[in-house]
N, C-alpha and C positions, 0 to 999 in steps of 0.2 A: 273444720277448715280443710284438713287434708282430704276428707271424703269429697268435699265440694271441688277441690282442685282435680282429683282423680276423675270425677264425673264430668267436669267440663272438658278435661283433656280427652276423655274417651268420646264424648259427644262431638268435639271438634274433629277428631280423627275419623269418626264415622262419616261426618258430613264431607270431609275432604276426600274420603275414599269413594263416596258416591259420585262426587263431581268428576273425579279423575278416573274412576273405575280401575284403580291399581291398589296394590297392597301398601299399607303405611309401614315404613320401617320403624322399628323400635330400638332404642339404645339399650344395650345390656352390658353389664359389667361382669366379666368372667375372671376368676382368679384360678391360677393353676395350683394344685395342691403340692406338686413336686417342685422343690426349689432347685434351680440350676446351681450346681456346685462351681464355685469360683476358686481355683487353686491358689491364685495370687493373693486373694483376700484372706483365705484360710491361713496361708503361710504368714502373712503380715500380722494377723490377729494372734496367732500362736507365738510368734516372736515378741510381740508387744506384751502379752501376758507373762512371758517368761523373763522379761527384762527386770533386773533388780539394780537400781542405782547404788553406787558406792556411797556410804555415808561420809560427809565432809569431816576432815580432821580439824582439830582446834587450831593448828598452825597454818592452814591453807590461806587464810586471809592476810597473813602478815606481809606477803609480797605485794599486795595490792593496796595496803592501807599505810598512810604516812603517820608517823608519831606526831602528837600535838606538842608544840613548843609555845610557851607563853611569849608573846611579843615583848620587846623591850619597852619600858615606859618612856614617853617623850621627855626631853630635858626640860626642867622647870625654868621659869624666867630668872630665878635667883642665881642659877648656874651661869647665865650669860653675863657679859661685862656691862652691867647697867650703868655703873659709875662713869665709865669712859663715854658711853652714849649720851648721858646727861650733860657732861662737860662739853661735848661737841655741839649739842643743841643750844646750850647757853652761850657759846662762843659765836654762834651765827649772828650776822648782822640783821637787824630788823628792816624789812623792806616796807616802806609806806608808799602807797600809790600817790602819784603826783609829786613826790620829792625825788631829787636826784640822788643817786648813790654817791658815796664819798669819792671825790676826785673827778666827777663828771659834771658837765654843765646841765642846767635844767632843760628838759625838752621843751621845744617850742610847740605850742598847741596850734594846730591848723584848724581853720574854720571850714567845716565840711558843708555848711549851709551858706550859700552866697545868694543874696537877693539880686534879681535882675531888675534893672530899671524899666519902668513902664515906658513903652514907646508911645509917642503921641499918635492919636488916631489920624489916619490919612484923611485929608479933606476931600470932599467929593465935589 
């Protein structure tokens, strides 16, 4: 496959050269053997290699961590005054719909639906 590509490329370049009668430029990749020295990069890499971090001490995290305290348990219903709440509930008056409360007169119901009388059709 690569031989075919090389052959077709060279054939195309020859055909183009004959038509234009100029030399066909070829791309080349050149690498220089000598590497340009970068003093800043060399200094940075040397300092990076020589850096030794200090090991953490066991007490370093104490300033940043809170101690765990177990939360208080919520009060149980038995601790509340259930007996007085029950007596207050039993002392309430029962309200029944349609009955008047003690000492009040019975409400008068209003009729929301009123029928209109049919008007006699007008004579023509």
